[in-house]
All heavy atoms as a GROMACS GRO file, in nm:
protein
  562
    1MET      N    1   0.837  -0.702  -0.503
    1MET     CA    2   0.784  -0.562  -0.490
    1MET      C    3   0.880  -0.466  -0.546
    1MET      O    4   1.003  -0.484  -0.550
    1MET     CB    5   0.770  -0.536  -0.331
    1MET     CG    6   0.661  -0.617  -0.266
    1MET     SD    7   0.633  -0.554  -0.106
    1MET     CE    8   0.500  -0.656  -0.057
    2THR      N    9   0.834  -0.358  -0.592
    2THR     CA   10   0.910  -0.256  -0.652
    2THR      C   11   0.900  -0.129  -0.562
    2THR      O   12   0.802  -0.100  -0.516
    2THR     CB   13   0.859  -0.223  -0.791
    2THR    OG1   14   0.719  -0.188  -0.793
    2THR    CG2   15   0.869  -0.346  -0.877
    3SER      N   16   1.006  -0.048  -0.562
    3SER     CA   17   1.008   0.081  -0.495
    3SER      C   18   0.937   0.184  -0.583
    3SER      O   19   0.934   0.166  -0.709
    3SER     CB   20   1.151   0.123  -0.482
    3SER     OG   21   1.218   0.052  -0.376
    4THR      N   22   0.870   0.276  -0.530
    4THR     CA   23   0.794   0.376  -0.606
    4THR      C   24   0.827   0.512  -0.543
    4THR      O   25   0.850   0.524  -0.427
    4THR     CB   26   0.650   0.349  -0.601
    4THR    OG1   27   0.599   0.360  -0.463
    4THR    CG2   28   0.609   0.212  -0.653
    5THR      N   29   0.830   0.608  -0.639
    5THR     CA   30   0.848   0.742  -0.591
    5THR      C   31   0.732   0.821  -0.636
    5THR      O   32   0.725   0.948  -0.630
    5THR     CB   33   0.973   0.798  -0.641
    5THR    OG1   34   0.983   0.792  -0.786
    5THR    CG2   35   1.093   0.740  -0.589
    6GLY      N   36   0.638   0.760  -0.712
    6GLY     CA   37   0.515   0.830  -0.770
    6GLY      C   38   0.427   0.879  -0.658
    6GLY      O   39   0.436   0.840  -0.539
    7THR      N   40   0.321   0.943  -0.702
    7THR     CA   41   0.213   0.988  -0.608
    7THR      C   42   0.089   0.908  -0.617
    7THR      O   43  -0.012   0.933  -0.545
    7THR     CB   44   0.189   1.139  -0.624
    7THR    OG1   45   0.147   1.165  -0.757
    7THR    CG2   46   0.309   1.218  -0.590
    8VAL      N   47   0.081   0.818  -0.719
    8VAL     CA   48  -0.037   0.735  -0.734
    8VAL      C   49   0.004   0.592  -0.764
    8VAL      O   50   0.125   0.564  -0.802
    8VAL     CB   51  -0.134   0.780  -0.850
    8VAL    CG1   52  -0.173   0.921  -0.837
    8VAL    CG2   53  -0.048   0.767  -0.980
    9CYS      N   54  -0.077   0.504  -0.748
    9CYS     CA   55  -0.052   0.360  -0.768
    9CYS      C   56  -0.028   0.345  -0.924
    9CYS      O   57  -0.118   0.395  -0.997
    9CYS     CB   58  -0.159   0.266  -0.725
    9CYS     SG   59  -0.145   0.095  -0.765
   10PRO      N   60   0.079   0.291  -0.970
   10PRO     CA   61   0.101   0.273  -1.113
   10PRO      C   62   0.017   0.174  -1.170
   10PRO      O   63   0.001   0.170  -1.300
   10PRO     CB   64   0.245   0.230  -1.126
   10PRO     CG   65   0.276   0.162  -0.992
   10PRO     CD   66   0.198   0.231  -0.893
   11HIS      N   67  -0.051   0.102  -1.095
   11HIS     CA   68  -0.145  -0.014  -1.155
   11HIS      C   69  -0.291   0.028  -1.164
   11HIS      O   70  -0.364  -0.007  -1.264
   11HIS     CB   71  -0.141  -0.139  -1.063
   11HIS     CG   72  -0.009  -0.186  -1.027
   11HIS    ND1   73   0.078  -0.231  -1.129
   11HIS    CD2   74   0.067  -0.171  -0.918
   11HIS    CE1   75   0.198  -0.266  -1.073
   11HIS    NE2   76   0.195  -0.235  -0.955
   12CYS      N   77  -0.338   0.127  -1.075
   12CYS     CA   78  -0.478   0.173  -1.086
   12CYS      C   79  -0.495   0.310  -1.062
   12CYS      O   80  -0.614   0.360  -1.102
   12CYS     CB   81  -0.566   0.087  -0.982
   12CYS     SG   82  -0.520   0.142  -0.814
   13GLY      N   83  -0.401   0.386  -1.021
   13GLY     CA   84  -0.414   0.537  -1.007
   13GLY      C   85  -0.463   0.569  -0.885
   13GLY      O   86  -0.489   0.701  -0.861
   14TRP      N   87  -0.473   0.490  -0.771
   14TRP     CA   88  -0.522   0.524  -0.647
   14TRP      C   89  -0.410   0.616  -0.580
   14TRP      O   90  -0.299   0.583  -0.581
   14TRP     CB   91  -0.544   0.411  -0.562
   14TRP     CG   92  -0.610   0.421  -0.428
   14TRP    CD1   93  -0.529   0.472  -0.308
   14TRP    CD2   94  -0.748   0.405  -0.395
   14TRP    NE1   95  -0.627   0.489  -0.218
   14TRP    CE2   96  -0.764   0.446  -0.255
   14TRP    CE3   97  -0.847   0.362  -0.454
   14TRP    CZ2   98  -0.876   0.421  -0.180
   14TRP    CZ3   99  -0.966   0.343  -0.382
   14TRP    CH2  100  -0.981   0.380  -0.254
   15PRO      N  101  -0.447   0.739  -0.534
   15PRO     CA  102  -0.346   0.838  -0.486
   15PRO      C  103  -0.281   0.778  -0.355
   15PRO      O  104  -0.352   0.726  -0.267
   15PRO     CB  105  -0.438   0.960  -0.445
   15PRO     CG  106  -0.568   0.948  -0.518
   15PRO     CD  107  -0.592   0.800  -0.543
   16ASP      N  108  -0.146   0.803  -0.349
   16ASP     CA  109  -0.078   0.753  -0.230
   16ASP      C  110  -0.114   0.823  -0.107
   16ASP      O  111  -0.108   0.769   0.001
   16ASP     CB  112   0.070   0.765  -0.264
   16ASP     CG  113   0.138   0.660  -0.361
   16ASP    OD1  114   0.057   0.570  -0.395
   16ASP    OD2  115   0.250   0.677  -0.395
   17GLU      N  116  -0.146   0.948  -0.123
   17GLU     CA  117  -0.190   1.032  -0.010
   17GLU      C  118  -0.326   1.007   0.043
   17GLU      O  119  -0.366   1.050   0.150
   17GLU     CB  120  -0.183   1.184  -0.035
   17GLU     CG  121  -0.041   1.231  -0.069
   17GLU     CD  122  -0.002   1.206  -0.218
   17GLU    OE1  123  -0.095   1.190  -0.297
   17GLU    OE2  124   0.120   1.204  -0.248
   18ALA      N  125  -0.404   0.933  -0.022
   18ALA     CA  126  -0.547   0.899   0.012
   18ALA      C  127  -0.548   0.796   0.118
   18ALA      O  128  -0.454   0.726   0.146
   18ALA     CB  129  -0.636   0.853  -0.110
   19GLU      N  130  -0.662   0.794   0.192
   19GLU     CA  131  -0.676   0.677   0.277
   19GLU      C  132  -0.664   0.540   0.203
   19GLU      O  133  -0.701   0.521   0.102
   19GLU     CB  134  -0.818   0.671   0.344
   19GLU     CG  135  -0.833   0.777   0.446
   19GLU     CD  136  -0.761   0.750   0.572
   19GLU    OE1  137  -0.750   0.635   0.614
   19GLU    OE2  138  -0.691   0.839   0.620
   20PRO      N  139  -0.584   0.455   0.267
   20PRO     CA  140  -0.563   0.318   0.204
   20PRO      C  141  -0.695   0.244   0.183
   20PRO      O  142  -0.782   0.270   0.278
   20PRO     CB  143  -0.463   0.254   0.292
   20PRO     CG  144  -0.444   0.324   0.417
   20PRO     CD  145  -0.512   0.460   0.394
   21PHE      N  146  -0.708   0.157   0.083
   21PHE     CA  147  -0.822   0.085   0.063
   21PHE      C  148  -0.843  -0.017   0.193
   21PHE      O  149  -0.950  -0.027   0.229
   21PHE     CB  150  -0.806   0.000  -0.072
   21PHE     CG  151  -0.929  -0.065  -0.106
   21PHE    CD1  152  -1.040  -0.006  -0.148
   21PHE    CD2  153  -0.931  -0.207  -0.098
   21PHE    CE1  154  -1.149  -0.071  -0.187
   21PHE    CE2  155  -1.039  -0.281  -0.126
   21PHE     CZ  156  -1.149  -0.218  -0.179
   22GLN      N  157  -0.736  -0.074   0.220
   22GLN     CA  158  -0.747  -0.176   0.342
   22GLN      C  159  -0.615  -0.165   0.416
   22GLN      O  160  -0.504  -0.187   0.361
   22GLN     CB  161  -0.767  -0.308   0.291
   22GLN     CG  162  -0.789  -0.418   0.393
   22GLN     CD  163  -0.799  -0.554   0.339
   22GLN    OE1  164  -0.766  -0.580   0.223
   22GLN    NE2  165  -0.865  -0.643   0.414
   23VAL      N  166  -0.626  -0.144   0.550
   23VAL     CA  167  -0.511  -0.154   0.635
   23VAL      C  168  -0.489  -0.296   0.688
   23VAL      O  169  -0.583  -0.352   0.743
   23VAL     CB  170  -0.514  -0.055   0.743
   23VAL    CG1  171  -0.403  -0.074   0.844
   23VAL    CG2  172  -0.518   0.096   0.698
   24LEU      N  173  -0.376  -0.362   0.659
   24LEU     CA  174  -0.350  -0.488   0.707
   24LEU      C  175  -0.284  -0.495   0.844
   24LEU      O  176  -0.318  -0.588   0.928
   24LEU     CB  177  -0.265  -0.566   0.600
   24LEU     CG  178  -0.324  -0.567   0.454
   24LEU    CD1  179  -0.233  -0.630   0.359
   24LEU    CD2  180  -0.460  -0.645   0.458
   25SER      N  181  -0.189  -0.413   0.864
   25SER     CA  182  -0.110  -0.406   0.996
   25SER      C  183  -0.055  -0.264   1.012
   25SER      O  184  -0.011  -0.196   0.914
   25SER     CB  185  -0.015  -0.514   1.011
   25SER     OG  186   0.087  -0.506   0.922
   26ARG      N  187  -0.031  -0.241   1.140
   26ARG     CA  188   0.042  -0.109   1.163
   26ARG      C  189   0.143  -0.134   1.278
   26ARG      O  190   0.114  -0.198   1.371
   26ARG     CB  191  -0.066  -0.003   1.211
   26ARG     CG  192  -0.013   0.134   1.230
   26ARG     CD  193  -0.127   0.228   1.271
   26ARG     NE  194  -0.248   0.212   1.203
   26ARG     CZ  195  -0.280   0.290   1.102
   26ARG    NH1  196  -0.207   0.389   1.065
   26ARG    NH2  197  -0.393   0.268   1.035
   27HIS      N  198   0.264  -0.082   1.254
   27HIS     CA  199   0.363  -0.111   1.355
   27HIS      C  200   0.447   0.028   1.386
   27HIS      O  201   0.480   0.097   1.300
   27HIS     CB  202   0.472  -0.208   1.294
   27HIS     CG  203   0.409  -0.325   1.232
   27HIS    ND1  204   0.387  -0.435   1.313
   27HIS    CD2  205   0.371  -0.350   1.108
   27HIS    CE1  206   0.319  -0.527   1.243
   27HIS    NE2  207   0.318  -0.480   1.118
   28SER      N  208   0.459   0.050   1.518
   28SER     CA  209   0.529   0.175   1.564
   28SER      C  210   0.680   0.154   1.545
   28SER      O  211   0.734   0.050   1.562
   28SER     CB  212   0.500   0.192   1.709
   28SER     OG  213   0.371   0.224   1.732
   29THR      N  214   0.738   0.272   1.511
   29THR     CA  215   0.887   0.269   1.496
   29THR      C  216   0.937   0.398   1.570
   29THR      O  217   0.859   0.465   1.617
   29THR     CB  218   0.927   0.290   1.343
   29THR    OG1  219   0.891   0.417   1.290
   29THR    CG2  220   0.873   0.176   1.257
   30THR      N  221   1.065   0.413   1.576
   30THR     CA  222   1.121   0.518   1.654
   30THR      C  223   1.090   0.658   1.576
   30THR      O  224   1.089   0.765   1.640
   30THR     CB  225   1.268   0.514   1.664
   30THR    OG1  226   1.327   0.501   1.543
   30THR    CG2  227   1.307   0.400   1.755
   31THR      N  228   1.061   0.655   1.450
   31THR     CA  229   1.027   0.774   1.378
   31THR      C  230   0.890   0.792   1.331
   31THR      O  231   0.855   0.894   1.265
   31THR     CB  232   1.126   0.782   1.250
   31THR    OG1  233   1.096   0.670   1.168
   31THR    CG2  234   1.269   0.792   1.292
   32GLY      N  235   0.800   0.697   1.365
   32GLY     CA  236   0.661   0.699   1.321
   32GLY      C  237   0.595   0.568   1.320
   32GLY      O  238   0.596   0.496   1.414
   33HIS      N  239   0.545   0.538   1.202
   33HIS     CA  240   0.477   0.399   1.180
   33HIS      C  241   0.518   0.345   1.045
   33HIS      O  242   0.550   0.412   0.951
   33HIS     CB  243   0.333   0.415   1.188
   33HIS     CG  244   0.269   0.457   1.322
   33HIS    ND1  245   0.278   0.586   1.358
   33HIS    CD2  246   0.221   0.386   1.414
   33HIS    CE1  247   0.209   0.590   1.480
   33HIS    NE2  248   0.186   0.469   1.518
   34THR      N  249   0.513   0.210   1.041
   34THR     CA  250   0.512   0.131   0.922
   34THR      C  251   0.383   0.075   0.915
   34THR      O  252   0.339   0.007   1.001
   34THR     CB  253   0.623   0.031   0.933
   34THR    OG1  254   0.754   0.081   0.936
   34THR    CG2  255   0.629  -0.057   0.802
   35VAL      N  256   0.317   0.088   0.787
   35VAL     CA  257   0.177   0.044   0.770
   35VAL      C  258   0.169  -0.037   0.647
   35VAL      O  259   0.216   0.016   0.538
   35VAL     CB  260   0.078   0.170   0.757
   35VAL    CG1  261  -0.060   0.112   0.749
   35VAL    CG2  262   0.086   0.257   0.873
   36TRP      N  263   0.134  -0.157   0.657
   36TRP     CA  264   0.104  -0.249   0.539
   36TRP      C  265  -0.034  -0.229   0.507
   36TRP      O  266  -0.135  -0.252   0.578
   36TRP     CB  267   0.142  -0.403   0.582
   36TRP     CG  268   0.288  -0.417   0.594
   36TRP    CD1  269   0.366  -0.413   0.708
   36TRP    CD2  270   0.383  -0.458   0.491
   36TRP    NE1  271   0.488  -0.439   0.676
   36TRP    CE2  272   0.500  -0.460   0.551
   36TRP    CE3  273   0.362  -0.474   0.342
   36TRP    CZ2  274   0.626  -0.492   0.476
   36TRP    CZ3  275   0.480  -0.512   0.280
   36TRP    CH2  276   0.603  -0.521   0.340
   37THR      N  277  -0.055  -0.213   0.370
   37THR     CA  278  -0.186  -0.182   0.315
   37THR      C  279  -0.220  -0.252   0.192
   37THR      O  280  -0.120  -0.311   0.126
   37THR     CB  281  -0.220  -0.039   0.290
   37THR    OG1  282  -0.126   0.006   0.184
   37THR    CG2  283  -0.191   0.051   0.411
   38ARG      N  284  -0.340  -0.261   0.144
   38ARG     CA  285  -0.379  -0.319   0.025
   38ARG      C  286  -0.450  -0.211  -0.058
   38ARG      O  287  -0.541  -0.153   0.001
   38ARG     CB  288  -0.475  -0.443   0.050
   38ARG     CG  289  -0.519  -0.512  -0.071
   38ARG     CD  290  -0.471  -0.640  -0.117
   38ARG     NE  291  -0.420  -0.729  -0.015
   38ARG     CZ  292  -0.302  -0.793  -0.046
   38ARG    NH1  293  -0.239  -0.783  -0.153
   38ARG    NH2  294  -0.265  -0.895   0.046
   39CYS      N  295  -0.407  -0.197  -0.183
   39CYS     CA  296  -0.467  -0.102  -0.257
   39CYS      C  297  -0.591  -0.150  -0.324
   39CYS      O  298  -0.624  -0.273  -0.312
   39CYS     CB  299  -0.368  -0.061  -0.384
   39CYS     SG  300  -0.414   0.064  -0.485
   40SER      N  301  -0.672  -0.064  -0.386
   40SER     CA  302  -0.798  -0.106  -0.446
   40SER      C  303  -0.788  -0.213  -0.552
   40SER      O  304  -0.871  -0.293  -0.576
   40SER     CB  305  -0.888   0.014  -0.485
   40SER     OG  306  -0.809   0.083  -0.595
   41CYS      N  307  -0.670  -0.203  -0.623
   41CYS     CA  308  -0.632  -0.306  -0.728
   41CYS      C  309  -0.587  -0.440  -0.669
   41CYS      O  310  -0.563  -0.529  -0.743
   41CYS     CB  311  -0.541  -0.249  -0.838
   41CYS     SG  312  -0.368  -0.207  -0.753
   42GLY      N  313  -0.547  -0.443  -0.534
   42GLY     CA  314  -0.493  -0.555  -0.482
   42GLY      C  315  -0.350  -0.567  -0.447
   42GLY      O  316  -0.300  -0.653  -0.397
   43SER      N  317  -0.288  -0.453  -0.498
   43SER     CA  318  -0.142  -0.439  -0.475
   43SER      C  319  -0.111  -0.428  -0.329
   43SER      O  320  -0.168  -0.354  -0.256
   43SER     CB  321  -0.098  -0.311  -0.548
   43SER     OG  322   0.035  -0.281  -0.512
   44LEU      N  323  -0.016  -0.504  -0.279
   44LEU     CA  324   0.031  -0.493  -0.139
   44LEU      C  325   0.126  -0.374  -0.138
   44LEU      O  326   0.215  -0.350  -0.212
   44LEU     CB  327   0.103  -0.611  -0.085
   44LEU     CG  328   0.155  -0.625   0.057
   44LEU    CD1  329   0.040  -0.618   0.150
   44LEU    CD2  330   0.232  -0.748   0.080
   45GLN      N  331   0.114  -0.284  -0.023
   45GLN     CA  332   0.198  -0.162  -0.008
   45GLN      C  333   0.251  -0.163   0.126
   45GLN      O  334   0.184  -0.187   0.224
   45GLN     CB  335   0.115  -0.041  -0.040
   45GLN     CG  336   0.045  -0.036  -0.175
   45GLN     CD  337  -0.047   0.079  -0.192
   45GLN    OE1  338  -0.068   0.160  -0.097
   45GLN    NE2  339  -0.079   0.109  -0.313
   46MET      N  340   0.385  -0.111   0.145
   46MET     CA  341   0.440  -0.080   0.262
   46MET      C  342   0.456   0.076   0.264
   46MET      O  343   0.519   0.143   0.182
   46MET     CB  344   0.575  -0.145   0.277
   46MET     CG  345   0.635  -0.113   0.416
   46MET     SD  346   0.797  -0.191   0.428
   46MET     CE  347   0.897  -0.042   0.473
   47ARG      N  348   0.384   0.129   0.361
   47ARG     CA  349   0.382   0.276   0.385
   47ARG      C  350   0.465   0.323   0.507
   47ARG      O  351   0.445   0.251   0.601
   47ARG     CB  352   0.249   0.344   0.385
   47ARG     CG  353   0.158   0.314   0.268
   47ARG     CD  354   0.020   0.341   0.293
   47ARG     NE  355  -0.050   0.345   0.172
   47ARG     CZ  356  -0.130   0.434   0.110
   47ARG    NH1  357  -0.150   0.540   0.185
   47ARG    NH2  358  -0.193   0.416   0.005
   48VAL      N  359   0.541   0.420   0.495
   48VAL     CA  360   0.612   0.477   0.604
   48VAL      C  361   0.549   0.608   0.642
   48VAL      O  362   0.532   0.695   0.555
   48VAL     CB  363   0.764   0.499   0.581
   48VAL    CG1  364   0.843   0.568   0.686
   48VAL    CG2  365   0.835   0.358   0.551
   49VAL      N  366   0.509   0.617   0.766
   49VAL     CA  367   0.445   0.738   0.804
   49VAL      C  368   0.526   0.808   0.926
   49VAL      O  369   0.562   0.747   1.020
   49VAL     CB  370   0.297   0.710   0.873
   49VAL    CG1  371   0.234   0.839   0.916
   49VAL    CG2  372   0.212   0.628   0.783
   50ASP      N  373   0.572   0.922   0.892
   50ASP     CA  374   0.662   0.999   0.985
   50ASP      C  375   0.585   1.085   1.079
   50ASP      O  376   0.516   1.118   1.072
   50ASP     CB  377   0.772   1.073   0.926
   50ASP     CG  378   0.724   1.194   0.839
   50ASP    OD1  379   0.606   1.230   0.841
   50ASP    OD2  380   0.804   1.247   0.767
   51GLY      N  381   0.563   1.144   1.157
   51GLY     CA  382   0.475   1.219   1.248
   51GLY      C  383   0.406   1.335   1.195
   51GLY      O  384   0.343   1.407   1.253
   52ARG      N  385   0.427   1.357   1.057
   52ARG     CA  386   0.371   1.477   0.992
   52ARG      C  387   0.243   1.451   0.938
   52ARG      O  388   0.192   1.528   0.857
   52ARG     CB  389   0.477   1.538   0.894
   52ARG     CG  390   0.594   1.578   0.948
   52ARG     CD  391   0.694   1.640   0.845
   52ARG     NE  392   0.738   1.528   0.764
   52ARG     CZ  393   0.808   1.534   0.650
   52ARG    NH1  394   0.827   1.661   0.598
   52ARG    NH2  395   0.847   1.435   0.583
   53GLY      N  396   0.173   1.348   0.963
   53GLY     CA  397   0.035   1.320   0.911
   53GLY      C  398   0.038   1.285   0.762
   53GLY      O  399   0.132   1.206   0.722
   54VAL      N  400  -0.058   1.326   0.681
   54VAL     CA  401  -0.071   1.276   0.548
   54VAL      C  402   0.040   1.311   0.454
   54VAL      O  403   0.091   1.230   0.380
   54VAL     CB  404  -0.203   1.332   0.484
   54VAL    CG1  405  -0.215   1.309   0.345
   54VAL    CG2  406  -0.332   1.286   0.553
   55ARG      N  407   0.093   1.433   0.477
   55ARG     CA  408   0.215   1.477   0.394
   55ARG      C  409   0.344   1.398   0.427
   55ARG      O  410   0.436   1.395   0.356
   55ARG     CB  411   0.245   1.622   0.416
   55ARG     CG  412   0.124   1.706   0.360
   55ARG     CD  413   0.173   1.833   0.310
   55ARG     NE  414   0.060   1.926   0.263
   55ARG     CZ  415   0.004   1.913   0.156
   55ARG    NH1  416   0.041   1.836   0.061
   55ARG    NH2  417  -0.097   2.005   0.129
   56GLY      N  418   0.343   1.322   0.544
   56GLY     CA  419   0.455   1.242   0.582
   56GLY      C  420   0.444   1.103   0.548
   56GLY      O  421   0.513   1.017   0.584
   57VAL      N  422   0.345   1.069   0.461
   57VAL     CA  423   0.323   0.932   0.419
   57VAL      C  424   0.409   0.903   0.284
   57VAL      O  425   0.392   0.975   0.191
   57VAL     CB  426   0.182   0.899   0.395
   57VAL    CG1  427   0.166   0.752   0.331
   57VAL    CG2  428   0.095   0.914   0.517
   58ARG      N  429   0.485   0.789   0.286
   58ARG     CA  430   0.549   0.747   0.160
   58ARG      C  431   0.517   0.608   0.141
   58ARG      O  432   0.543   0.526   0.234
   58ARG     CB  433   0.700   0.775   0.178
   58ARG     CG  434   0.738   0.927   0.182
   58ARG     CD  435   0.893   0.930   0.184
   58ARG     NE  436   0.948   0.870   0.301
   58ARG     CZ  437   1.043   0.786   0.311
   58ARG    NH1  438   1.109   0.748   0.179
   58ARG    NH2  439   1.087   0.731   0.414
   59VAL      N  440   0.489   0.560   0.015
   59VAL     CA  441   0.484   0.433  -0.014
   59VAL      C  442   0.623   0.392  -0.065
   59VAL      O  443   0.662   0.444  -0.162
   59VAL     CB  444   0.383   0.404  -0.134
   59VAL    CG1  445   0.382   0.250  -0.177
   59VAL    CG2  446   0.241   0.446  -0.080
   60VAL      N  447   0.695   0.311   0.009
   60VAL     CA  448   0.822   0.270  -0.016
   60VAL      C  449   0.844   0.147  -0.082
   60VAL      O  450   0.949   0.109  -0.149
   60VAL     CB  451   0.912   0.265   0.110
   60VAL    CG1  452   0.919   0.407   0.175
   60VAL    CG2  453   0.860   0.172   0.212
   61SER      N  454   0.731   0.060  -0.097
   61SER     CA  455   0.736  -0.060  -0.167
   61SER      C  456   0.599  -0.100  -0.199
   61SER      O  457   0.499  -0.089  -0.128
   61SER     CB  458   0.807  -0.172  -0.076
   61SER     OG  459   0.816  -0.292  -0.157
   62ARG      N  460   0.578  -0.172  -0.323
   62ARG     CA  461   0.446  -0.220  -0.362
   62ARG      C  462   0.458  -0.331  -0.448
   62ARG      O  463   0.558  -0.342  -0.540
   62ARG     CB  464   0.350  -0.108  -0.413
   62ARG     CG  465   0.379  -0.065  -0.556
   62ARG     CD  466   0.270   0.034  -0.593
   62ARG     NE  467   0.305   0.168  -0.571
   62ARG     CZ  468   0.236   0.265  -0.525
   62ARG    NH1  469   0.116   0.246  -0.496
   62ARG    NH2  470   0.285   0.388  -0.502
   63SER      N  471   0.372  -0.423  -0.447
   63SER     CA  472   0.363  -0.538  -0.528
   63SER      C  473   0.279  -0.518  -0.651
   63SER      O  474   0.214  -0.414  -0.668
   63SER     CB  475   0.316  -0.673  -0.457
   63SER     OG  476   0.179  -0.642  -0.425
   64ARG      N  477   0.273  -0.615  -0.746
   64ARG     CA  478   0.177  -0.610  -0.851
   64ARG      C  479   0.049  -0.635  -0.796
   64ARG      O  480   0.034  -0.694  -0.682
   64ARG     CB  481   0.211  -0.716  -0.950
   64ARG     CG  482   0.344  -0.690  -1.030
   64ARG     CD  483   0.368  -0.794  -1.139
   64ARG     NE  484   0.483  -0.766  -1.210
   64ARG     CZ  485   0.588  -0.838  -1.196
   64ARG    NH1  486   0.601  -0.952  -1.122
   64ARG    NH2  487   0.699  -0.803  -1.265
   65PRO      N  488  -0.052  -0.601  -0.861
   65PRO     CA  489  -0.186  -0.631  -0.819
   65PRO      C  490  -0.210  -0.787  -0.788
   65PRO      O  491  -0.156  -0.863  -0.865
   65PRO     CB  492  -0.297  -0.584  -0.928
   65PRO     CG  493  -0.207  -0.477  -1.001
   65PRO     CD  494  -0.063  -0.529  -0.995
   66ALA      N  495  -0.302  -0.814  -0.700
   66ALA     CA  496  -0.334  -0.955  -0.675
   66ALA      C  497  -0.408  -1.015  -0.795
   66ALA      O  498  -0.499  -0.951  -0.853
   66ALA     CB  499  -0.416  -0.970  -0.554
   67GLU      N  500  -0.370  -1.136  -0.840
   67GLU     CA  501  -0.447  -1.204  -0.950
   67GLU      C  502  -0.572  -1.251  -0.904
   67GLU      O  503  -0.579  -1.309  -0.788
   67GLU     CB  504  -0.357  -1.299  -1.029
   67GLU     CG  505  -0.244  -1.247  -1.084
   67GLU     CD  506  -0.152  -1.347  -1.155
   67GLU    OE1  507  -0.213  -1.455  -1.190
   67GLU    OE2  508  -0.034  -1.320  -1.181
   68ALA      N  509  -0.675  -1.255  -0.983
   68ALA     CA  510  -0.806  -1.315  -0.947
   68ALA      C  511  -0.801  -1.461  -0.935
   68ALA      O  512  -0.721  -1.527  -1.017
   68ALA     CB  513  -0.907  -1.275  -1.049
   69GLN      N  514  -0.855  -1.528  -0.847
   69GLN     CA  515  -0.856  -1.661  -0.827
   69GLN      C  516  -0.945  -1.729  -0.934
   69GLN      O  517  -1.061  -1.685  -0.958
   69GLN     CB  518  -0.915  -1.714  -0.692
   69GLN     CG  519  -0.829  -1.658  -0.578
   69GLN     CD  520  -0.750  -1.759  -0.510
   69GLN    OE1  521  -0.787  -1.880  -0.523
   69GLN    NE2  522  -0.649  -1.726  -0.441
   70SER      N  523  -0.903  -1.843  -0.996
   70SER     CA  524  -0.983  -1.905  -1.101
   70SER      C  525  -1.094  -1.988  -1.022
   70SER      O  526  -1.081  -2.014  -0.914
   70SER     CB  527  -0.899  -1.993  -1.192
   70SER     OG  528  -0.848  -2.091  -1.107
   71SER      N  529  -1.195  -2.014  -1.099
   71SER     CA  530  -1.307  -2.094  -1.040
   71SER      C  531  -1.263  -2.236  -1.001
   71SER      O  532  -1.321  -2.289  -0.917
   71SER     CB  533  -1.429  -2.094  -1.130
   71SER     OG  534  -1.400  -2.158  -1.253
   72SER      N  535  -1.169  -2.287  -1.074
   72SER     CA  536  -1.129  -2.434  -1.041
   72SER      C  537  -1.052  -2.429  -0.904
   72SER      O  538  -1.041  -2.543  -0.843
   72SER     CB  539  -1.036  -2.486  -1.153
   72SER     OG  540  -0.920  -2.405  -1.175
   73ALA      N  541  -0.993  -2.318  -0.868
   73ALA     CA  542  -0.918  -2.308  -0.747
   73ALA      C  543  -1.010  -2.317  -0.625
   73ALA      O  544  -0.969  -2.357  -0.509
   73ALA     CB  545  -0.827  -2.193  -0.734
   74SER      N  546  -1.134  -2.281  -0.639
   74SER     CA  547  -1.228  -2.284  -0.545
   74SER      C  548  -1.304  -2.408  -0.519
   74SER      O  549  -1.389  -2.420  -0.426
   74SER     CB  550  -1.325  -2.162  -0.554
   74SER     OG  551  -1.398  -2.187  -0.665
   75ARG      N  552  -1.271  -2.508  -0.589
   75ARG     CA  553  -1.343  -2.630  -0.600
   75ARG      C  554  -1.281  -2.723  -0.485
   75ARG      O  555  -1.180  -2.721  -0.438
   75ARG     CB  556  -1.340  -2.711  -0.722
   75ARG     CG  557  -1.423  -2.643  -0.823
   75ARG     CD  558  -1.422  -2.720  -0.947
   75ARG     NE  559  -1.478  -2.625  -1.058
   75ARG     CZ  560  -1.478  -2.662  -1.188
   75ARG    NH1  561  -1.432  -2.764  -1.225
   75ARG    NH2  562  -1.534  -2.584  -1.272
   0.00000   0.00000   0.00000
């Protein structure tokens, strides 16, 4: 996974401040929440939410997009 400081996903352009495509898990911390999400391109993201709402969301780590499964893998 790579750290990011941008405001959009570098793989597909999905805005970091937008609602995540899919929430995988959410964990409370002493300063807010840690949220693991999946972007529309399939990239796994770790978001840190501090109590300030949308403006307090930072994507601190993200993976490359998930690769499509080949048809032979489903046999």
